[in-house]
C-alpha positions in Angstrom: 118.8 141.2 146.1 118.3 138.0 148.2 121.4 137.9 151.3 121.9 134.9 153.5 123.9 136.0 156.4 125.7 134.0 159.2 126.4 135.3 162.7 127.7 133.5 165.9 128.0 135.6 168.8 126.5 138.3 170.3 128.6 141.1 168.9 128.5 139.6 165.4 124.7 139.5 166.0 125.0 143.3 166.5 127.1 143.9 163.3 124.6 141.8 161.2 121.7 144.0 162.6 123.1 147.1 161.6 124.6 145.5 158.3 121.2 144.6 157.4 119.4 147.7 158.3 122.0 149.5 156.3 121.1 147.3 153.3 117.3 147.9 153.3 117.8 151.4 153.6 120.2 151.5 150.2 118.7 148.5 148.6 115.1 148.4 149.2 113.6 145.3 149.1 116.9 143.0 149.8 115.7 139.8 151.7 117.8 138.0 154.4 117.9 134.4 155.4 120.7 133.1 157.7 121.6 132.4 161.3 121.4 135.4 163.7 120.2 136.7 167.0 118.1 139.5 168.5 119.3 142.4 166.6 119.2 140.4 163.3 115.5 139.1 163.9 114.6 142.7 164.5 115.3 143.5 160.8 113.7 140.6 159.8 115.9 137.4 159.9 114.2 134.0 161.0 117.4 132.2 162.2 118.0 128.6 161.1 118.2 127.5 164.8 119.6 129.7 167.8 122.7 131.3 167.4 123.8 130.8 170.7 124.8 127.2 169.7 127.7 128.6 168.5 128.9 130.8 171.1 132.2 128.7 171.9 135.8 129.7 172.2 138.6 128.0 172.4 139.9 124.2 171.6 138.8 122.6 174.7 135.3 124.1 174.7 134.7 123.5 171.2 135.9 119.6 171.3 132.6 118.5 173.5 130.3 120.0 170.9 132.2 119.0 167.6 129.7 116.9 166.8 126.8 119.0 167.1 128.9 121.8 165.5 129.5 119.7 162.9 125.8 119.1 162.1 124.9 122.8 162.3 127.5 123.3 159.5 126.5 120.8 157.3 122.5 122.1 157.8 123.6 125.9 157.2 125.4 124.8 154.2 122.5 122.9 152.9 120.5 126.0 153.4 122.4 128.2 151.3 122.6 125.7 148.7 118.7 125.6 148.7 118.5 129.7 148.8 121.1 130.3 145.9 121.3 133.8 147.3 123.2 136.6 145.4 125.7 136.8 148.4 126.4 135.3 151.6 128.0 137.5 154.5 129.6 135.6 157.2 130.3 137.7 160.4 133.2 136.7 162.8 133.3 133.0 164.1 135.5 131.9 160.9 135.7 128.5 162.4 132.2 127.8 161.9 131.7 130.1 159.0 134.5 129.0 156.9 133.6 125.3 156.9 130.2 126.0 155.7 131.5 128.2 152.8 133.7 125.6 152.1 130.4 123.3 151.6 128.6 125.7 150.0 130.9 126.5 147.4 131.6 122.9 146.5 127.8 123.2 145.2 127.8 126.6 143.7 131.3 127.6 142.7 130.3 131.2 141.7 128.9 132.0 145.2 129.6 135.7 146.3 131.2 135.8 149.6 131.9 138.4 152.3 133.3 137.9 155.7 132.6 140.8 158.1 135.4 141.5 160.7 138.9 140.7 159.4 140.7 137.9 161.2 143.5 139.3 163.6 146.4 137.9 161.5 148.6 140.7 162.6 148.5 139.3 166.2 148.6 135.8 165.5 148.0 133.0 162.6 148.9 134.8 159.8 148.4 131.9 157.8 144.7 132.0 158.3 144.2 135.3 155.5 145.7 133.1 152.9 143.2 129.9 153.9 140.2 132.2 153.7 141.4 133.7 150.2 139.9 130.9 148.1 136.7 130.9 150.1 136.1 134.8 150.6 135.8 137.4 148.2 135.4 140.6 150.2 136.1 141.5 153.7 134.9 144.2 155.8 137.6 145.3 158.2 136.4 146.9 161.6 140.1 148.3 162.0 142.0 150.7 159.9 145.3 148.7 159.3 143.7 145.8 158.6 143.0 146.2 154.8 146.5 145.7 153.5 146.6 141.8 155.1 143.4 141.1 153.5 144.3 142.2 150.0 147.9 140.8 150.1 146.2 137.8 150.5 144.0 138.1 147.2 141.0 139.5 148.6 139.3 143.2 148.5 138.7 144.7 151.6 137.3 148.0 152.8 137.7 149.6 156.7 134.0 150.3 157.3 134.7 151.6 160.9 133.9 150.1 164.0 130.1 150.0 165.6 131.2 151.0 169.0 131.5 154.8 167.7 127.7 154.7 166.5 126.5 153.0 169.9 124.0 155.3 172.0 125.5 156.9 175.0 123.6 157.5 178.5 122.8 161.1 179.5 124.0 162.8 182.5 120.0 162.5 184.1 120.4 159.0 182.9 123.8 158.6 185.0 122.2 160.3 187.9 119.5 158.2 188.0 121.3 154.8 187.5 123.7 155.9 190.9 120.6 156.7 193.0 118.4 153.7 191.6 121.8 151.5 193.3 122.5 153.1 196.0 125.6 154.5 194.6 125.3 158.4 194.5 128.5 159.9 194.8 131.0 157.0 195.7 133.6 155.6 193.3 132.3 152.8 190.9 134.1 150.3 189.7 132.7 148.2 186.6 133.6 144.7 186.6 133.5 142.5 183.5 134.4 139.0 183.7 133.3 138.1 180.2 130.2 136.7 178.5 131.0 132.9 178.1 130.7 130.7 181.0 134.0 129.0 180.9 135.6 132.3 181.0 133.5 133.7 183.7 134.4 130.8 185.9 138.3 131.4 185.1 138.2 135.2 185.7 135.7 136.0 188.4 137.6 134.5 191.0 141.1 136.1 189.9 138.9 139.5 189.4 137.4 139.1 193.2 140.7 138.4 194.7 142.0 141.9 192.7 139.1 143.7 194.1 139.7 143.3 197.9 143.1 145.0 198.4 141.6 148.2 196.4 138.1 148.2 197.7 140.2 147.8 201.4 141.9 151.0 200.8 138.7 152.6 199.0 136.1 151.4 201.4 133.4 153.6 200.1 133.9 152.0 196.5 131.0 150.0 194.8 131.3 147.5 192.2 128.9 146.7 189.1 128.5 143.8 187.4 127.0 143.6 183.6 126.1 140.1 182.6 124.5 138.3 179.7 121.2 136.5 179.2 121.0 133.0 181.1 124.1 133.4 183.3 122.8 136.2 185.7 122.1 133.9 188.5 125.2 132.0 187.8 127.2 135.6 188.2 125.4 136.6 191.3 126.8 133.0 192.6 130.4 134.1 191.8 130.3 137.7 192.8 128.6 137.1 196.1 131.7 137.1 198.4 133.3 139.9 196.7 133.8 143.2 198.5 132.2 146.7 197.1 128.7 145.3 197.5 128.7 143.9 193.9 125.4 145.0 191.8 124.8 142.3 189.2 122.6 143.9 186.1 120.1 141.7 184.8 119.9 142.1 181.3 116.5 140.5 181.4 115.0 143.0 183.5 113.0 146.2 182.3 115.0 149.1 180.4 118.2 146.6 180.4 119.8 148.2 177.3 119.7 151.5 179.3 121.0 150.0 182.4 124.0 148.8 180.7 124.4 152.2 179.0 124.3 153.8 182.1 126.5 151.7 184.1 129.5 152.6 181.3 128.6 156.0 181.4 128.8 155.8 185.3 131.9 154.0 185.7 135.2 155.8 187.3 137.5 152.9 186.8 136.7 149.1 185.1 138.4 145.5 185.4 137.6 143.3 182.3 137.9 140.6 180.2 140.3 141.2 176.9 137.7 141.8 174.3 136.0 144.7 172.2 134.4 145.5 175.5 137.8 147.6 175.9 136.3 149.6 172.8 133.1 150.3 174.6 134.9 151.2 177.7 137.1 153.5 175.8 134.2 155.3 174.3 132.5 156.2 177.2 136.0 157.5 178.7 136.4 154.7 181.8 139.9 154.1 182.5 140.5 150.3 182.5 142.7 147.3 183.4 142.6 144.2 181.0 142.8 140.9 182.5 142.6 137.4 180.4 143.2 133.5 180.7 142.2 130.7 179.0 142.1 126.8 180.2 145.5 125.5 180.3 145.4 123.9 177.1 144.2 126.2 175.1 146.8 128.9 177.2 149.7 126.4 175.8 148.4 126.7 172.4 148.0 130.8 172.5 151.2 131.3 174.0 153.3 129.4 170.7 151.0 131.5 168.3 150.7 135.3 169.4 152.9 137.6 167.6 152.4 141.2 169.7 152.6 142.3 172.9 149.3 143.9 173.6 145.9 142.1 172.9 144.3 145.2 173.8 142.6 147.1 171.1 142.8 150.3 172.5 146.4 150.0 173.1 146.5 148.6 169.4 144.5 151.6 167.4 146.4 153.8 169.6 149.6 152.6 168.9 150.4 153.1 172.8 150.3 150.6 175.6 148.3 153.1 178.1 146.0 150.0 179.3 147.6 147.9 181.6 146.7 144.2 180.6 147.7 140.8 182.5 147.1 137.6 180.6 147.6 134.6 180.6 150.3 133.5 183.4 150.2 137.1 184.3 146.2 136.8 185.1 146.9 137.1 188.8 145.1 139.3 191.4 148.3 140.9 193.0 149.5 142.9 189.6 145.7 143.4 188.7 145.2 145.2 192.0 148.3 147.3 191.8 147.5 148.5 188.6 143.7 149.1 189.8 145.1 150.9 192.8 147.5 153.1 190.4 144.5 154.2 188.6 142.5 155.1 191.3 144.9 157.3 192.6 147.0 157.9 189.7 146.6 160.9 187.6 149.1 160.3 184.9 148.0 156.9 184.3 144.4 157.9 183.6 145.3 160.7 181.7 147.7 158.5 179.5 144.5 156.3 178.7 142.1 159.2 178.3 144.3 160.6 175.5 144.6 156.7 174.1 140.8 156.5 173.9 140.2 159.8 172.1 142.9 158.8 169.6 141.1 155.4 169.0 137.7 156.5 168.8 139.0 158.9 166.4 140.6 156.1 164.1 137.6 153.9 164.3 135.4 156.6 162.5 133.9 158.7 165.0 132.2 161.3 163.4 131.7 159.6 160.1 129.0 157.6 158.5 127.7 154.9 160.7 129.4 151.9 160.4 126.5 149.6 159.4 125.7 152.1 156.9 129.4 151.8 155.6 129.3 148.0 155.4 126.1 148.0 153.3 127.5 150.6 150.9 130.6 148.2 150.6 128.7 144.9 150.2 126.5 146.7 147.4 129.8 148.5 145.9 131.5 144.8 146.1 128.3 143.4 144.2 128.2 146.0 141.5 131.8 145.2 140.6 131.1 141.5 140.3 127.9 142.2 138.4 125.5 141.1 140.8 122.6 142.7 142.5 122.8 146.2 144.0 
């Protein structure tokens, strides 16, 4: 089977890598083309261009890069047309991927298409599912309540589990070594994650830093650890230089970077994080958290009119609780965030409620079952068999 895959974000690249590994296991000889990052490259993909060119979020951020993105859309569609693959698998990044599919489908009307990561139509812009349906045949959903939304729009859909349930965890010895290496030892440790894109980091870092000040003032022994992403390490160091808690910025380019990040998550007593899938990583490591997020003013204006839910935190949504405090848009302010952090630092009931929600979340996301990458691969192959294709 010949598969063409497209990922535009680091999270999508990880999904793609696991899916490709699953396809190689279940359909030996499967070949891959497309766009991806390091995880997909490790499974044999040579990317058409650097995936990072697609890692933009928000209307104001996309506009300055519109011409370049439009060129990449055309290039990717032409590559699909030339390759004539058995299946195209687009992974998240729908604004880019669906435009590619629209151009490719015009030339190849019978093209079989799978989209990995259902759009969050349950949260905002419910019409997106109907707009996807003419371009997407089958959807791989990460959340257990998503398939009915996709099926109602005319696409087949399988819940394949969330990759967070299969990610490795640090051992106790790795945790102890991490704390010793960074001079933290037995001190309370706060993990602070202001995002993975430069724009969101620039917006959230000053707010998060200000929120930490009263918390660290009440717990002066506490230490702050800040994971970051490649190419932004020095920038993040500059932004957090004035923070309390003697921040340790983890360098993803350093030796044993993956182990460092795993140990940091497993070591943390508490976290302050940007909204996103990181809440699930924290939940998988039993780290109580406070979530904050804001957009630039233009995107904020639009989001406030489109969002349909009272929570954007996946732990809250999957567990059907509101155990994780979140401060979004105009509510993303240092004072309320600091109060929520202080409550978790000293409040057993608040911590216990989060831990129970985390446990339920991991069960509902597929903990203990077949690895999500393998489940996703089986779903793709079953879809292809139904359509009379390879597999």
